[in-house]
Backbone as a printed PyTorch tensor [residue, N CA C, xyz], in Angstrom:
tensor([[[ 61.7080, 124.7500,  90.4880],
         [ 60.5030, 125.3700,  91.0170],
         [ 60.8900, 126.2450,  92.2100]],

        [[ 60.4760, 127.4990,  92.1820],
         [ 60.7690, 128.4330,  93.2620],
         [ 59.6300, 128.3870,  94.2630]],

        [[ 59.9830, 128.1730,  95.5230],
         [ 58.9710, 128.1070,  96.5770],
         [ 58.6360, 129.5170,  97.0450]],

        [[ 57.3560, 129.8550,  97.0820],
         [ 56.9170, 131.1640,  97.5590],
         [ 56.6410, 131.0930,  99.0520]],

        [[ 56.8880, 132.2090,  99.7540],
         [ 56.5720, 132.2050, 101.1830],
         [ 55.0660, 132.1080, 101.3930]],

        [[ 54.7000, 131.5690, 102.5450],
         [ 53.2850, 131.4840, 102.8820],
         [ 52.7070, 132.8790, 103.0130]],

        [[ 51.5080, 133.0560, 102.5180],
         [ 50.8140, 134.3380, 102.6210],
         [ 49.5890, 134.1340, 103.5040]],

        [[ 49.4440, 135.0250, 104.4650],
         [ 48.2760, 134.9770, 105.3350],
         [ 47.6570, 136.3630, 105.3920]],

        [[ 46.3880, 136.4140, 105.6750],
         [ 45.6910, 137.6900, 105.8000],
         [ 45.4190, 137.9740, 107.2650]],

        [[ 45.7140, 139.1950, 107.6630],
         [ 45.3880, 139.6550, 109.0030],
         [ 44.2860, 140.6830, 108.8820]],

        [[ 43.4360, 140.7110, 109.8800],
         [ 42.3450, 141.6730, 109.8850],
         [ 42.6620, 142.7610, 110.9080]],

        [[ 42.5990, 144.0170, 110.4530],
         [ 42.8770, 145.1360, 111.3420],
         [ 41.6960, 145.3690, 112.2820]],

        [[ 41.8860, 146.2790, 113.2260],
         [ 40.8160, 146.6250, 114.1610],
         [ 39.5890, 147.1520, 113.4320]],

        [[ 39.8100, 147.6870, 112.2250],
         [ 38.7240, 148.2910, 111.4470],
         [ 38.1220, 147.3160, 110.4380]],

        [[ 38.5300, 146.0260, 110.5180],
         [ 37.9700, 145.0100, 109.6330],
         [ 38.6290, 144.9130, 108.2740]],

        [[ 39.6870, 145.6850, 108.0450],
         [ 40.3990, 145.6570, 106.7650],
         [ 41.3200, 144.4360, 106.7290]],

        [[ 41.3270, 143.7160, 105.6230],
         [ 42.2020, 142.5460, 105.4760],
         [ 43.5090, 142.9690, 104.8190]],

        [[ 44.6300, 142.5920, 105.4580],
         [ 45.9560, 142.9660, 104.9900],
         [ 46.7820, 141.6930, 104.8070]],

        [[ 47.3230, 141.4570, 103.5870],
         [ 48.1390, 140.2530, 103.3830],
         [ 49.5700, 140.4560, 103.8960]],

        [[ 50.1130, 139.4170, 104.5090],
         [ 51.5070, 139.3940, 104.9550],
         [ 52.1180, 138.0740, 104.5210]],

        [[ 53.3990, 138.1040, 104.2120],
         [ 54.1400, 136.9230, 103.7880],
         [ 55.0170, 136.4580, 104.9490]],

        [[ 54.8550, 135.2140, 105.3550],
         [ 55.6220, 134.6720, 106.4730],
         [ 57.0240, 134.3120, 105.9820]],

        [[ 58.0220, 134.9220, 106.6160],
         [ 59.4170, 134.6620, 106.2740],
         [ 59.9910, 133.5920, 107.1960]],

        [[ 59.6850, 133.6990, 108.4880],
         [ 60.2380, 132.7630, 109.4710],
         [ 59.3370, 132.7460, 110.6980]],

        [[ 59.4820, 131.7030, 111.4820],
         [ 58.7080, 131.5340, 112.7110],
         [ 59.6550, 131.0400, 113.7920]],

        [[ 59.4650, 131.5120, 115.0270],
         [ 60.2800, 131.0480, 116.1400],
         [ 59.4700, 131.1130, 117.4200]],

        [[ 60.0200, 130.5120, 118.4770],
         [ 59.3670, 130.5470, 119.7810],
         [ 60.3810, 131.0320, 120.8020]],

        [[ 59.9490, 131.9180, 121.6850],
         [ 60.7970, 132.4500, 122.7440],
         [ 59.9580, 132.5490, 124.0020]],

        [[ 60.4120, 131.9330, 125.0620],
         [ 59.6800, 131.9790, 126.3260],
         [ 58.2710, 131.4280, 126.2260]],

        [[ 58.0790, 130.4260, 125.3660],
         [ 56.7680, 129.8170, 125.2020],
         [ 55.8080, 130.6130, 124.3340]],

        [[ 56.2890, 131.6970, 123.7340],
         [ 55.4500, 132.5320, 122.8670],
         [ 55.9000, 132.3560, 121.4280]],

        [[ 54.9440, 132.1370, 120.5270],
         [ 55.2340, 131.9760, 119.1110],
         [ 55.3360, 133.3500, 118.4470]],

        [[ 56.3750, 133.5400, 117.6250],
         [ 56.5800, 134.7940, 116.9040],
         [ 56.6970, 134.5190, 115.4150]],

        [[ 56.1840, 135.4490, 114.6050],
         [ 56.3160, 135.3760, 113.1600],
         [ 57.0860, 136.5910, 112.6690]],

        [[ 57.9760, 136.3650, 111.6990],
         [ 58.5980, 137.4540, 110.9600],
         [ 57.8620, 137.5090, 109.6350]],

        [[ 57.1980, 138.6180, 109.3620],
         [ 56.3890, 138.7480, 108.1520],
         [ 56.8210, 139.9860, 107.3790]],

        [[ 56.5150, 139.9860, 106.0730],
         [ 56.7670, 141.1590, 105.2350],
         [ 55.4650, 141.5590, 104.5610]],

        [[ 55.4440, 142.8080, 104.0970],
         [ 54.2360, 143.3070, 103.4360],
         [ 54.2490, 143.0700, 101.9250]],

        [[ 55.3590, 142.5300, 101.3930],
         [ 55.4200, 142.1900,  99.9730],
         [ 56.5270, 141.1610,  99.7590]],

        [[ 56.5960, 140.6350,  98.5430],
         [ 57.6250, 139.6550,  98.2200],
         [ 58.8770, 140.3160,  97.6570]],

        [[ 58.8980, 141.6320,  97.5590],
         [ 60.0470, 142.3600,  97.0320],
         [ 61.2150, 142.2810,  98.0010]],

        [[ 62.4420, 142.4820,  97.5010],
         [ 63.6340, 142.4120,  98.3510],
         [ 63.6800, 143.4950,  99.4130]],

        [[ 63.2130, 144.6750,  99.1270],
         [ 63.2720, 145.8030, 100.0640],
         [ 61.9400, 145.9900, 100.8070]],

        [[ 61.2860, 144.9180, 101.1440],
         [ 59.9800, 144.9770, 101.8150],
         [ 60.1380, 145.3650, 103.2750]],

        [[ 59.0770, 145.9280, 103.8270],
         [ 59.0230, 146.2140, 105.2640],
         [ 58.7840, 144.8990, 105.9930]],

        [[ 59.5100, 144.6880, 107.0790],
         [ 59.3500, 143.4700, 107.8710],
         [ 58.7590, 143.8310, 109.2300]],

        [[ 57.9590, 142.9240, 109.7560],
         [ 57.3180, 143.1210, 111.0530],
         [ 57.4450, 141.8450, 111.8560]],

        [[ 57.5280, 142.0000, 113.1610],
         [ 57.5240, 140.8480, 114.0490],
         [ 56.1870, 140.8460, 114.7760]],

        [[ 55.5220, 139.6990, 114.7160],
         [ 54.2120, 139.5620, 115.3350],
         [ 54.2670, 138.4720, 116.3970]],

        [[ 53.5240, 138.6910, 117.4700],
         [ 53.4700, 137.7810, 118.6130],
         [ 52.0960, 137.1270, 118.6490]],

        [[ 52.0860, 135.8240, 118.9500],
         [ 50.8200, 135.1120, 119.0950],
         [ 50.2350, 135.4130, 120.4680]],

        [[ 48.9640, 135.7020, 120.4910],
         [ 48.2390, 135.9540, 121.7380],
         [ 46.8940, 135.2370, 121.6510]],

        [[ 46.2200, 135.1410, 122.7630],
         [ 44.9100, 134.4970, 122.7820],
         [ 43.8350, 135.5590, 122.5720]],

        [[ 42.9780, 135.3150, 121.5830],
         [ 41.8890, 136.2330, 121.2950],
         [ 40.7380, 136.0590, 122.2670]],

        [[ 39.7250, 136.8890, 122.1080],
         [ 38.5710, 136.8620, 123.0000],
         [ 37.8390, 135.5300, 122.9680]],

        [[ 37.8340, 134.8760, 121.8080],
         [ 37.1220, 133.6080, 121.6740],
         [ 38.0210, 132.3940, 121.9280]],

        [[ 39.2310, 132.6360, 122.4690],
         [ 40.1540, 131.5550, 122.7620],
         [ 41.0280, 131.1590, 121.5860]],

        [[ 40.7470, 131.7240, 120.4090],
         [ 41.5420, 131.4590, 119.2180],
         [ 42.8360, 132.2590, 119.2550]],

        [[ 43.8600, 131.7570, 118.5880],
         [ 45.1320, 132.4800, 118.5030],
         [ 44.9740, 133.6900, 117.5790]],

        [[ 45.5040, 134.8050, 118.0210],
         [ 45.5630, 136.0130, 117.2010],
         [ 47.0060, 136.5030, 117.2320]],

        [[ 47.3810, 137.2850, 116.2520],
         [ 48.7350, 137.8320, 116.2090],
         [ 48.6640, 139.3480, 116.3040]],

        [[ 49.5990, 139.8980, 117.0680],
         [ 49.6710, 141.3460, 117.2370],
         [ 51.1040, 141.7880, 117.0100]],

        [[ 51.2620, 143.0150, 116.5350],
         [ 52.5910, 143.5660, 116.2740],
         [ 53.3630, 143.7150, 117.5830]],

        [[ 54.6420, 143.3560, 117.5650],
         [ 55.5130, 143.5610, 118.7160],
         [ 55.9850, 145.0100, 118.6520]],

        [[ 55.7200, 145.7710, 119.6990],
         [ 56.0870, 147.1830, 119.7140],
         [ 57.0440, 147.5370, 120.8460]],

        [[ 57.1140, 146.6900, 121.8860],
         [ 57.9740, 146.9800, 123.0200],
         [ 59.4260, 146.7540, 122.6030]],

        [[ 60.2870, 147.7680, 122.8150],
         [ 61.6610, 147.7670, 122.3100],
         [ 62.4970, 146.5780, 122.7590]],

        [[ 62.4470, 146.2260, 124.0290],
         [ 63.2640, 145.1220, 124.5440],
         [ 62.8530, 143.8010, 123.9080]],

        [[ 61.5700, 143.5540, 123.8370],
         [ 61.0610, 142.3240, 123.2220],
         [ 61.3980, 142.2970, 121.7290]],

        [[ 61.2130, 143.4180, 121.0500],
         [ 61.4990, 143.5200, 119.6240],
         [ 62.9750, 143.2290, 119.3430]],

        [[ 63.8580, 143.7760, 120.1430],
         [ 65.2890, 143.5740, 119.9600],
         [ 65.6720, 142.1120, 120.1900]],

        [[ 65.1440, 141.4940, 121.2370],
         [ 65.4640, 140.0960, 121.5540],
         [ 65.0050, 139.1570, 120.4390]],

        [[ 63.7880, 139.3400, 119.9770],
         [ 63.2480, 138.4490, 118.9450],
         [ 63.9280, 138.7110, 117.6000]],

        [[ 64.2420, 139.9660, 117.2970],
         [ 64.8990, 140.2620, 116.0250],
         [ 66.2920, 139.6380, 115.9710]],

        [[ 66.9860, 139.5380, 117.0970],
         [ 68.2960, 138.8720, 117.1290],
         [ 68.1600, 137.3940, 116.7770]],

        [[ 67.1140, 136.7610, 117.2810],
         [ 66.8790, 135.3470, 116.9670],
         [ 66.6110, 135.1860, 115.4720]],

        [[ 65.7480, 136.0440, 114.9210],
         [ 65.4560, 135.9560, 113.4880],
         [ 66.7060, 136.2340, 112.6590]],

        [[ 67.5410, 137.1580, 113.0800],
         [ 68.7770, 137.4620, 112.3490],
         [ 69.6980, 136.2370, 112.3160]],

        [[ 69.7520, 135.4910, 113.4140],
         [ 70.5650, 134.2760, 113.4510],
         [ 69.9770, 133.1810, 112.5620]],

        [[ 68.6550, 133.0650, 112.5650],
         [ 68.0000, 132.0480, 111.7450],
         [ 68.1400, 132.3460, 110.2540]],

        [[ 68.1520, 133.6230, 109.9180],
         [ 68.1920, 134.0490, 108.5140],
         [ 69.4920, 134.7970, 108.2390]],

        [[ 70.5830, 134.0860, 108.1950],
         [ 71.8960, 134.7010, 108.0430],
         [ 72.0280, 135.5380, 106.7720]],

        [[ 71.2900, 135.1870, 105.7090],
         [ 71.4270, 135.8920, 104.4400],
         [ 70.4870, 137.0980, 104.3010]],

        [[ 69.7500, 137.4230, 105.3530],
         [ 68.8240, 138.5530, 105.3040],
         [ 69.2480, 139.5810, 106.3520]],

        [[ 69.2830, 140.8450, 105.9390],
         [ 69.6530, 141.9200, 106.8550],
         [ 68.3920, 142.5350, 107.4520]],

        [[ 68.3070, 142.5000, 108.7850],
         [ 67.1630, 143.0840, 109.4810],
         [ 67.5680, 144.3890, 110.1390]],

        [[ 66.7640, 145.4270, 109.9330],
         [ 66.9960, 146.7110, 110.6050],
         [ 65.7960, 147.0230, 111.4830]],

        [[ 66.0750, 147.3990, 112.7180],
         [ 64.9820, 147.7390, 113.6520],
         [ 64.6830, 149.2130, 113.5480]]])
């Protein structure tokens, strides 16, 4: 039996629901990060998302865009996933 990655839906600012597949999860400096892809294909686009607190106190995830943070977290994911090549 082949295990499929977890799939979650994120809602954009415009209310559009977008599915992402969780590849890995890690924590750095007390912040939870997810490595997600937009498809289950081998050449999928990967994104790193950071957990933040939403307006209602619930956890929300936002794309990591700051270069230093992106580089630091991507190095951790690269170590966790030795068989996957990540390009920033």
